[in-house]
Chimera marker file (.cmm) of the C-alpha trace (Angstrom):
<marker_set name="trace">
<marker id="1" x="20.861" y="-4.776" z="-18.692" r="1" g="1" b="0" radius="0.5"/>
<marker id="2" x="20.065" y="-4.028" z="-15.046" r="1" g="1" b="0" radius="0.5"/>
<marker id="3" x="16.650" y="-2.491" z="-14.466" r="1" g="1" b="0" radius="0.5"/>
<marker id="4" x="16.612" y="-1.592" z="-10.752" r="1" g="1" b="0" radius="0.5"/>
<marker id="5" x="18.062" y="-2.255" z="-7.316" r="1" g="1" b="0" radius="0.5"/>
<marker id="6" x="15.394" y="-4.090" z="-5.367" r="1" g="1" b="0" radius="0.5"/>
<marker id="7" x="17.264" y="-4.998" z="-2.152" r="1" g="1" b="0" radius="0.5"/>
<marker id="8" x="20.140" y="-3.694" z="-0.094" r="1" g="1" b="0" radius="0.5"/>
<marker id="9" x="21.604" y="-5.042" z="3.126" r="1" g="1" b="0" radius="0.5"/>
<marker id="10" x="23.109" y="-3.661" z="6.313" r="1" g="1" b="0" radius="0.5"/>
<marker id="11" x="24.454" y="-5.551" z="9.300" r="1" g="1" b="0" radius="0.5"/>
<marker id="12" x="22.678" y="-5.352" z="12.646" r="1" g="1" b="0" radius="0.5"/>
<marker id="13" x="23.475" y="-7.228" z="15.854" r="1" g="1" b="0" radius="0.5"/>
<marker id="14" x="19.956" y="-7.753" z="17.184" r="1" g="1" b="0" radius="0.5"/>
<marker id="15" x="17.158" y="-8.043" z="14.643" r="1" g="1" b="0" radius="0.5"/>
<marker id="16" x="14.376" y="-7.347" z="17.149" r="1" g="1" b="0" radius="0.5"/>
<marker id="17" x="16.086" y="-4.126" z="18.238" r="1" g="1" b="0" radius="0.5"/>
<marker id="18" x="16.701" y="-3.222" z="14.592" r="1" g="1" b="0" radius="0.5"/>
<marker id="19" x="13.053" y="-3.870" z="13.741" r="1" g="1" b="0" radius="0.5"/>
<marker id="20" x="11.959" y="-1.569" z="16.576" r="1" g="1" b="0" radius="0.5"/>
<marker id="21" x="14.395" y="1.205" z="15.564" r="1" g="1" b="0" radius="0.5"/>
<marker id="22" x="13.636" y="1.167" z="11.864" r="1" g="1" b="0" radius="0.5"/>
<marker id="23" x="9.849" y="0.895" z="12.255" r="1" g="1" b="0" radius="0.5"/>
<marker id="24" x="9.064" y="2.845" z="15.424" r="1" g="1" b="0" radius="0.5"/>
<marker id="25" x="11.771" y="5.523" z="15.280" r="1" g="1" b="0" radius="0.5"/>
<marker id="26" x="12.262" y="6.008" z="11.528" r="1" g="1" b="0" radius="0.5"/>
<marker id="27" x="8.762" y="4.982" z="10.421" r="1" g="1" b="0" radius="0.5"/>
<marker id="28" x="9.654" y="2.211" z="7.967" r="1" g="1" b="0" radius="0.5"/>
<marker id="29" x="7.432" y="-0.837" z="7.581" r="1" g="1" b="0" radius="0.5"/>
<marker id="30" x="8.322" y="-4.508" z="7.756" r="1" g="1" b="0" radius="0.5"/>
<marker id="31" x="8.284" y="-6.058" z="4.293" r="1" g="1" b="0" radius="0.5"/>
<marker id="32" x="9.372" y="-9.594" z="5.271" r="1" g="1" b="0" radius="0.5"/>
<marker id="33" x="10.029" y="-11.315" z="8.578" r="1" g="1" b="0" radius="0.5"/>
<marker id="34" x="10.502" y="-15.041" z="8.152" r="1" g="1" b="0" radius="0.5"/>
<marker id="35" x="12.610" y="-18.044" z="8.977" r="1" g="1" b="0" radius="0.5"/>
<marker id="36" x="14.781" y="-18.481" z="5.902" r="1" g="1" b="0" radius="0.5"/>
<marker id="37" x="16.506" y="-21.707" z="6.914" r="1" g="1" b="0" radius="0.5"/>
<marker id="38" x="19.817" y="-20.840" z="8.567" r="1" g="1" b="0" radius="0.5"/>
<marker id="39" x="18.840" y="-17.197" z="9.106" r="1" g="1" b="0" radius="0.5"/>
<marker id="40" x="15.990" y="-14.818" z="9.822" r="1" g="1" b="0" radius="0.5"/>
<marker id="41" x="15.048" y="-12.837" z="6.714" r="1" g="1" b="0" radius="0.5"/>
<marker id="42" x="13.981" y="-9.429" z="8.028" r="1" g="1" b="0" radius="0.5"/>
<marker id="43" x="13.465" y="-6.620" z="5.549" r="1" g="1" b="0" radius="0.5"/>
<marker id="44" x="12.063" y="-3.111" z="5.944" r="1" g="1" b="0" radius="0.5"/>
<marker id="45" x="11.024" y="-0.451" z="3.457" r="1" g="1" b="0" radius="0.5"/>
<marker id="46" x="9.698" y="3.056" z="3.207" r="1" g="1" b="0" radius="0.5"/>
<marker id="47" x="5.885" y="2.740" z="3.205" r="1" g="1" b="0" radius="0.5"/>
<marker id="48" x="4.679" y="2.460" z="-0.382" r="1" g="1" b="0" radius="0.5"/>
<marker id="49" x="8.138" y="1.707" z="-1.817" r="1" g="1" b="0" radius="0.5"/>
<marker id="50" x="9.162" y="-1.602" z="-3.367" r="1" g="1" b="0" radius="0.5"/>
<marker id="51" x="12.895" y="-1.481" z="-2.528" r="1" g="1" b="0" radius="0.5"/>
<marker id="52" x="13.716" y="-3.256" z="0.722" r="1" g="1" b="0" radius="0.5"/>
<marker id="53" x="16.670" y="-3.269" z="3.105" r="1" g="1" b="0" radius="0.5"/>
<marker id="54" x="17.710" y="-6.564" z="4.669" r="1" g="1" b="0" radius="0.5"/>
<marker id="55" x="18.567" y="-6.170" z="8.365" r="1" g="1" b="0" radius="0.5"/>
<marker id="56" x="21.175" y="-8.922" z="8.356" r="1" g="1" b="0" radius="0.5"/>
<marker id="57" x="22.765" y="-10.429" z="11.419" r="1" g="1" b="0" radius="0.5"/>
<marker id="58" x="26.450" y="-11.314" z="10.906" r="1" g="1" b="0" radius="0.5"/>
<marker id="59" x="26.896" y="-15.065" z="11.109" r="1" g="1" b="0" radius="0.5"/>
<marker id="60" x="25.808" y="-18.195" z="9.249" r="1" g="1" b="0" radius="0.5"/>
<marker id="61" x="25.253" y="-18.773" z="6.429" r="1" g="1" b="0" radius="0.5"/>
<marker id="62" x="27.467" y="-15.907" z="5.231" r="1" g="1" b="0" radius="0.5"/>
<marker id="63" x="30.099" y="-15.866" z="7.986" r="1" g="1" b="0" radius="0.5"/>
<marker id="64" x="31.835" y="-18.174" z="10.399" r="1" g="1" b="0" radius="0.5"/>
<marker id="65" x="31.879" y="-16.901" z="14.016" r="1" g="1" b="0" radius="0.5"/>
<marker id="66" x="35.380" y="-15.377" z="13.762" r="1" g="1" b="0" radius="0.5"/>
<marker id="67" x="34.425" y="-13.389" z="10.665" r="1" g="1" b="0" radius="0.5"/>
<marker id="68" x="31.063" y="-12.407" z="12.187" r="1" g="1" b="0" radius="0.5"/>
<marker id="69" x="32.884" y="-10.971" z="15.225" r="1" g="1" b="0" radius="0.5"/>
<marker id="70" x="35.155" y="-8.927" z="12.943" r="1" g="1" b="0" radius="0.5"/>
<marker id="71" x="32.123" y="-7.614" z="11.055" r="1" g="1" b="0" radius="0.5"/>
<marker id="72" x="30.408" y="-6.661" z="14.334" r="1" g="1" b="0" radius="0.5"/>
<marker id="73" x="33.540" y="-4.812" z="15.493" r="1" g="1" b="0" radius="0.5"/>
<marker id="74" x="33.749" y="-2.812" z="12.251" r="1" g="1" b="0" radius="0.5"/>
<marker id="75" x="30.039" y="-1.952" z="12.224" r="1" g="1" b="0" radius="0.5"/>
<marker id="76" x="30.176" y="-0.798" z="15.859" r="1" g="1" b="0" radius="0.5"/>
<marker id="77" x="32.995" y="1.617" z="14.929" r="1" g="1" b="0" radius="0.5"/>
<marker id="78" x="30.930" y="2.988" z="12.049" r="1" g="1" b="0" radius="0.5"/>
<marker id="79" x="33.328" y="1.354" z="9.592" r="1" g="1" b="0" radius="0.5"/>
<marker id="80" x="31.159" y="-1.517" z="8.433" r="1" g="1" b="0" radius="0.5"/>
<marker id="81" x="30.632" y="-0.028" z="4.997" r="1" g="1" b="0" radius="0.5"/>
<marker id="82" x="26.848" y="0.038" z="5.288" r="1" g="1" b="0" radius="0.5"/>
<marker id="83" x="24.858" y="3.244" z="5.175" r="1" g="1" b="0" radius="0.5"/>
<marker id="84" x="21.382" y="4.350" z="4.189" r="1" g="1" b="0" radius="0.5"/>
<marker id="85" x="19.942" y="7.598" z="2.856" r="1" g="1" b="0" radius="0.5"/>
<marker id="86" x="16.277" y="8.539" z="3.135" r="1" g="1" b="0" radius="0.5"/>
<marker id="87" x="14.327" y="11.538" z="1.901" r="1" g="1" b="0" radius="0.5"/>
<marker id="88" x="11.518" y="13.196" z="3.805" r="1" g="1" b="0" radius="0.5"/>
<marker id="89" x="9.018" y="15.970" z="3.195" r="1" g="1" b="0" radius="0.5"/>
<marker id="90" x="9.343" y="17.109" z="6.834" r="1" g="1" b="0" radius="0.5"/>
<marker id="91" x="13.010" y="17.311" z="7.776" r="1" g="1" b="0" radius="0.5"/>
<marker id="92" x="12.389" y="19.370" z="10.908" r="1" g="1" b="0" radius="0.5"/>
<marker id="93" x="9.755" y="16.891" z="12.103" r="1" g="1" b="0" radius="0.5"/>
<marker id="94" x="12.125" y="13.945" z="11.553" r="1" g="1" b="0" radius="0.5"/>
<marker id="95" x="14.862" y="15.866" z="13.371" r="1" g="1" b="0" radius="0.5"/>
<marker id="96" x="12.573" y="16.316" z="16.374" r="1" g="1" b="0" radius="0.5"/>
<marker id="97" x="11.465" y="12.665" z="16.259" r="1" g="1" b="0" radius="0.5"/>
<marker id="98" x="14.987" y="11.201" z="16.255" r="1" g="1" b="0" radius="0.5"/>
<marker id="99" x="16.077" y="13.684" z="18.902" r="1" g="1" b="0" radius="0.5"/>
<marker id="100" x="13.201" y="12.687" z="21.185" r="1" g="1" b="0" radius="0.5"/>
<marker id="101" x="14.168" y="9.023" z="20.675" r="1" g="1" b="0" radius="0.5"/>
<marker id="102" x="17.744" y="9.698" z="21.808" r="1" g="1" b="0" radius="0.5"/>
<marker id="103" x="19.282" y="8.650" z="18.491" r="1" g="1" b="0" radius="0.5"/>
<marker id="104" x="23.050" y="9.146" z="18.027" r="1" g="1" b="0" radius="0.5"/>
<marker id="105" x="23.293" y="12.295" z="15.878" r="1" g="1" b="0" radius="0.5"/>
<marker id="106" x="26.548" y="12.628" z="13.944" r="1" g="1" b="0" radius="0.5"/>
<marker id="107" x="25.678" y="15.813" z="12.041" r="1" g="1" b="0" radius="0.5"/>
<marker id="108" x="22.989" y="18.362" z="12.771" r="1" g="1" b="0" radius="0.5"/>
<marker id="109" x="20.813" y="19.777" z="9.985" r="1" g="1" b="0" radius="0.5"/>
<marker id="110" x="23.038" y="21.312" z="7.341" r="1" g="1" b="0" radius="0.5"/>
<marker id="111" x="22.439" y="23.020" z="4.003" r="1" g="1" b="0" radius="0.5"/>
<marker id="112" x="23.751" y="20.947" z="1.086" r="1" g="1" b="0" radius="0.5"/>
<marker id="113" x="23.906" y="21.675" z="-2.653" r="1" g="1" b="0" radius="0.5"/>
<marker id="114" x="21.004" y="19.224" z="-3.120" r="1" g="1" b="0" radius="0.5"/>
<marker id="115" x="18.869" y="20.302" z="-0.139" r="1" g="1" b="0" radius="0.5"/>
<marker id="116" x="19.083" y="20.023" z="3.650" r="1" g="1" b="0" radius="0.5"/>
<marker id="117" x="19.930" y="16.925" z="5.632" r="1" g="1" b="0" radius="0.5"/>
<marker id="118" x="21.318" y="15.505" z="8.860" r="1" g="1" b="0" radius="0.5"/>
<marker id="119" x="23.183" y="12.362" z="9.822" r="1" g="1" b="0" radius="0.5"/>
<marker id="120" x="22.575" y="9.750" z="12.514" r="1" g="1" b="0" radius="0.5"/>
<marker id="121" x="23.788" y="6.287" z="13.430" r="1" g="1" b="0" radius="0.5"/>
<marker id="122" x="21.507" y="3.357" z="14.136" r="1" g="1" b="0" radius="0.5"/>
<marker id="123" x="21.954" y="1.454" z="17.431" r="1" g="1" b="0" radius="0.5"/>
<marker id="124" x="24.636" y="-0.724" z="15.821" r="1" g="1" b="0" radius="0.5"/>
<marker id="125" x="26.810" y="1.958" z="14.190" r="1" g="1" b="0" radius="0.5"/>
<marker id="126" x="25.422" y="2.146" z="10.645" r="1" g="1" b="0" radius="0.5"/>
<marker id="127" x="25.381" y="5.627" z="9.123" r="1" g="1" b="0" radius="0.5"/>
<marker id="128" x="22.056" y="7.118" z="8.010" r="1" g="1" b="0" radius="0.5"/>
<marker id="129" x="21.365" y="10.430" z="6.259" r="1" g="1" b="0" radius="0.5"/>
<marker id="130" x="17.877" y="11.916" z="6.214" r="1" g="1" b="0" radius="0.5"/>
<marker id="131" x="17.180" y="14.836" z="3.949" r="1" g="1" b="0" radius="0.5"/>
<marker id="132" x="14.871" y="17.074" z="2.026" r="1" g="1" b="0" radius="0.5"/>
<marker id="133" x="16.126" y="17.004" z="-1.552" r="1" g="1" b="0" radius="0.5"/>
<marker id="134" x="15.431" y="19.768" z="-4.046" r="1" g="1" b="0" radius="0.5"/>
<marker id="135" x="13.429" y="18.717" z="-7.090" r="1" g="1" b="0" radius="0.5"/>
<marker id="136" x="15.962" y="20.369" z="-9.397" r="1" g="1" b="0" radius="0.5"/>
<marker id="137" x="19.533" y="20.079" z="-8.152" r="1" g="1" b="0" radius="0.5"/>
<marker id="138" x="21.076" y="21.213" z="-11.434" r="1" g="1" b="0" radius="0.5"/>
<marker id="139" x="21.133" y="24.792" z="-10.225" r="1" g="1" b="0" radius="0.5"/>
<link id1="1" id2="2" r="1" g="1" b="0" radius="0.2"/>
<link id1="2" id2="3" r="1" g="1" b="0" radius="0.2"/>
<link id1="3" id2="4" r="1" g="1" b="0" radius="0.2"/>
<link id1="4" id2="5" r="1" g="1" b="0" radius="0.2"/>
<link id1="5" id2="6" r="1" g="1" b="0" radius="0.2"/>
<link id1="6" id2="7" r="1" g="1" b="0" radius="0.2"/>
<link id1="7" id2="8" r="1" g="1" b="0" radius="0.2"/>
<link id1="8" id2="9" r="1" g="1" b="0" radius="0.2"/>
<link id1="9" id2="10" r="1" g="1" b="0" radius="0.2"/>
<link id1="10" id2="11" r="1" g="1" b="0" radius="0.2"/>
<link id1="11" id2="12" r="1" g="1" b="0" radius="0.2"/>
<link id1="12" id2="13" r="1" g="1" b="0" radius="0.2"/>
<link id1="13" id2="14" r="1" g="1" b="0" radius="0.2"/>
<link id1="14" id2="15" r="1" g="1" b="0" radius="0.2"/>
<link id1="15" id2="16" r="1" g="1" b="0" radius="0.2"/>
<link id1="16" id2="17" r="1" g="1" b="0" radius="0.2"/>
<link id1="17" id2="18" r="1" g="1" b="0" radius="0.2"/>
<link id1="18" id2="19" r="1" g="1" b="0" radius="0.2"/>
<link id1="19" id2="20" r="1" g="1" b="0" radius="0.2"/>
<link id1="20" id2="21" r="1" g="1" b="0" radius="0.2"/>
<link id1="21" id2="22" r="1" g="1" b="0" radius="0.2"/>
<link id1="22" id2="23" r="1" g="1" b="0" radius="0.2"/>
<link id1="23" id2="24" r="1" g="1" b="0" radius="0.2"/>
<link id1="24" id2="25" r="1" g="1" b="0" radius="0.2"/>
<link id1="25" id2="26" r="1" g="1" b="0" radius="0.2"/>
<link id1="26" id2="27" r="1" g="1" b="0" radius="0.2"/>
<link id1="27" id2="28" r="1" g="1" b="0" radius="0.2"/>
<link id1="28" id2="29" r="1" g="1" b="0" radius="0.2"/>
<link id1="29" id2="30" r="1" g="1" b="0" radius="0.2"/>
<link id1="30" id2="31" r="1" g="1" b="0" radius="0.2"/>
<link id1="31" id2="32" r="1" g="1" b="0" radius="0.2"/>
<link id1="32" id2="33" r="1" g="1" b="0" radius="0.2"/>
<link id1="33" id2="34" r="1" g="1" b="0" radius="0.2"/>
<link id1="34" id2="35" r="1" g="1" b="0" radius="0.2"/>
<link id1="35" id2="36" r="1" g="1" b="0" radius="0.2"/>
<link id1="36" id2="37" r="1" g="1" b="0" radius="0.2"/>
<link id1="37" id2="38" r="1" g="1" b="0" radius="0.2"/>
<link id1="38" id2="39" r="1" g="1" b="0" radius="0.2"/>
<link id1="39" id2="40" r="1" g="1" b="0" radius="0.2"/>
<link id1="40" id2="41" r="1" g="1" b="0" radius="0.2"/>
<link id1="41" id2="42" r="1" g="1" b="0" radius="0.2"/>
<link id1="42" id2="43" r="1" g="1" b="0" radius="0.2"/>
<link id1="43" id2="44" r="1" g="1" b="0" radius="0.2"/>
<link id1="44" id2="45" r="1" g="1" b="0" radius="0.2"/>
<link id1="45" id2="46" r="1" g="1" b="0" radius="0.2"/>
<link id1="46" id2="47" r="1" g="1" b="0" radius="0.2"/>
<link id1="47" id2="48" r="1" g="1" b="0" radius="0.2"/>
<link id1="48" id2="49" r="1" g="1" b="0" radius="0.2"/>
<link id1="49" id2="50" r="1" g="1" b="0" radius="0.2"/>
<link id1="50" id2="51" r="1" g="1" b="0" radius="0.2"/>
<link id1="51" id2="52" r="1" g="1" b="0" radius="0.2"/>
<link id1="52" id2="53" r="1" g="1" b="0" radius="0.2"/>
<link id1="53" id2="54" r="1" g="1" b="0" radius="0.2"/>
<link id1="54" id2="55" r="1" g="1" b="0" radius="0.2"/>
<link id1="55" id2="56" r="1" g="1" b="0" radius="0.2"/>
<link id1="56" id2="57" r="1" g="1" b="0" radius="0.2"/>
<link id1="57" id2="58" r="1" g="1" b="0" radius="0.2"/>
<link id1="58" id2="59" r="1" g="1" b="0" radius="0.2"/>
<link id1="59" id2="60" r="1" g="1" b="0" radius="0.2"/>
<link id1="60" id2="61" r="1" g="1" b="0" radius="0.2"/>
<link id1="61" id2="62" r="1" g="1" b="0" radius="0.2"/>
<link id1="62" id2="63" r="1" g="1" b="0" radius="0.2"/>
<link id1="63" id2="64" r="1" g="1" b="0" radius="0.2"/>
<link id1="64" id2="65" r="1" g="1" b="0" radius="0.2"/>
<link id1="65" id2="66" r="1" g="1" b="0" radius="0.2"/>
<link id1="66" id2="67" r="1" g="1" b="0" radius="0.2"/>
<link id1="67" id2="68" r="1" g="1" b="0" radius="0.2"/>
<link id1="68" id2="69" r="1" g="1" b="0" radius="0.2"/>
<link id1="69" id2="70" r="1" g="1" b="0" radius="0.2"/>
<link id1="70" id2="71" r="1" g="1" b="0" radius="0.2"/>
<link id1="71" id2="72" r="1" g="1" b="0" radius="0.2"/>
<link id1="72" id2="73" r="1" g="1" b="0" radius="0.2"/>
<link id1="73" id2="74" r="1" g="1" b="0" radius="0.2"/>
<link id1="74" id2="75" r="1" g="1" b="0" radius="0.2"/>
<link id1="75" id2="76" r="1" g="1" b="0" radius="0.2"/>
<link id1="76" id2="77" r="1" g="1" b="0" radius="0.2"/>
<link id1="77" id2="78" r="1" g="1" b="0" radius="0.2"/>
<link id1="78" id2="79" r="1" g="1" b="0" radius="0.2"/>
<link id1="79" id2="80" r="1" g="1" b="0" radius="0.2"/>
<link id1="80" id2="81" r="1" g="1" b="0" radius="0.2"/>
<link id1="81" id2="82" r="1" g="1" b="0" radius="0.2"/>
<link id1="82" id2="83" r="1" g="1" b="0" radius="0.2"/>
<link id1="83" id2="84" r="1" g="1" b="0" radius="0.2"/>
<link id1="84" id2="85" r="1" g="1" b="0" radius="0.2"/>
<link id1="85" id2="86" r="1" g="1" b="0" radius="0.2"/>
<link id1="86" id2="87" r="1" g="1" b="0" radius="0.2"/>
<link id1="87" id2="88" r="1" g="1" b="0" radius="0.2"/>
<link id1="88" id2="89" r="1" g="1" b="0" radius="0.2"/>
<link id1="89" id2="90" r="1" g="1" b="0" radius="0.2"/>
<link id1="90" id2="91" r="1" g="1" b="0" radius="0.2"/>
<link id1="91" id2="92" r="1" g="1" b="0" radius="0.2"/>
<link id1="92" id2="93" r="1" g="1" b="0" radius="0.2"/>
<link id1="93" id2="94" r="1" g="1" b="0" radius="0.2"/>
<link id1="94" id2="95" r="1" g="1" b="0" radius="0.2"/>
<link id1="95" id2="96" r="1" g="1" b="0" radius="0.2"/>
<link id1="96" id2="97" r="1" g="1" b="0" radius="0.2"/>
<link id1="97" id2="98" r="1" g="1" b="0" radius="0.2"/>
<link id1="98" id2="99" r="1" g="1" b="0" radius="0.2"/>
<link id1="99" id2="100" r="1" g="1" b="0" radius="0.2"/>
<link id1="100" id2="101" r="1" g="1" b="0" radius="0.2"/>
<link id1="101" id2="102" r="1" g="1" b="0" radius="0.2"/>
<link id1="102" id2="103" r="1" g="1" b="0" radius="0.2"/>
<link id1="103" id2="104" r="1" g="1" b="0" radius="0.2"/>
<link id1="104" id2="105" r="1" g="1" b="0" radius="0.2"/>
<link id1="105" id2="106" r="1" g="1" b="0" radius="0.2"/>
<link id1="106" id2="107" r="1" g="1" b="0" radius="0.2"/>
<link id1="107" id2="108" r="1" g="1" b="0" radius="0.2"/>
<link id1="108" id2="109" r="1" g="1" b="0" radius="0.2"/>
<link id1="109" id2="110" r="1" g="1" b="0" radius="0.2"/>
<link id1="110" id2="111" r="1" g="1" b="0" radius="0.2"/>
<link id1="111" id2="112" r="1" g="1" b="0" radius="0.2"/>
<link id1="112" id2="113" r="1" g="1" b="0" radius="0.2"/>
<link id1="113" id2="114" r="1" g="1" b="0" radius="0.2"/>
<link id1="114" id2="115" r="1" g="1" b="0" radius="0.2"/>
<link id1="115" id2="116" r="1" g="1" b="0" radius="0.2"/>
<link id1="116" id2="117" r="1" g="1" b="0" radius="0.2"/>
<link id1="117" id2="118" r="1" g="1" b="0" radius="0.2"/>
<link id1="118" id2="119" r="1" g="1" b="0" radius="0.2"/>
<link id1="119" id2="120" r="1" g="1" b="0" radius="0.2"/>
<link id1="120" id2="121" r="1" g="1" b="0" radius="0.2"/>
<link id1="121" id2="122" r="1" g="1" b="0" radius="0.2"/>
<link id1="122" id2="123" r="1" g="1" b="0" radius="0.2"/>
<link id1="123" id2="124" r="1" g="1" b="0" radius="0.2"/>
<link id1="124" id2="125" r="1" g="1" b="0" radius="0.2"/>
<link id1="125" id2="126" r="1" g="1" b="0" radius="0.2"/>
<link id1="126" id2="127" r="1" g="1" b="0" radius="0.2"/>
<link id1="127" id2="128" r="1" g="1" b="0" radius="0.2"/>
<link id1="128" id2="129" r="1" g="1" b="0" radius="0.2"/>
<link id1="129" id2="130" r="1" g="1" b="0" radius="0.2"/>
<link id1="130" id2="131" r="1" g="1" b="0" radius="0.2"/>
<link id1="131" id2="132" r="1" g="1" b="0" radius="0.2"/>
<link id1="132" id2="133" r="1" g="1" b="0" radius="0.2"/>
<link id1="133" id2="134" r="1" g="1" b="0" radius="0.2"/>
<link id1="134" id2="135" r="1" g="1" b="0" radius="0.2"/>
<link id1="135" id2="136" r="1" g="1" b="0" radius="0.2"/>
<link id1="136" id2="137" r="1" g="1" b="0" radius="0.2"/>
<link id1="137" id2="138" r="1" g="1" b="0" radius="0.2"/>
<link id1="138" id2="139" r="1" g="1" b="0" radius="0.2"/>
</marker_set>
């Protein structure tokens, strides 16, 4: 039986730029940043959380260059399949922070059945939702 999801992955084109965006703009912390043989293993997480997100660069060992280029093209269009969702206790403050950073906003703050949220894209095209979620969404 599965017990938890401990790691997820999204594709980024430049890991240094991704590290800056996810830590300085969104406020995540670096969990791992190491040479992992044929690739750089760079993960980030919400401070205090144990689940990490791998900021993976398309290419070896998972992809040959032709496939990596196709992955980059899909991600840049917002069609790479990767997306992240974060919760916050200060949605308006996060909204102001991403706005001041010039982040690509794809949906302004909107009321949802589960709370309020907004949508952005990271510098590579990945979709991100940030929201305040009600404690009891059952109605």
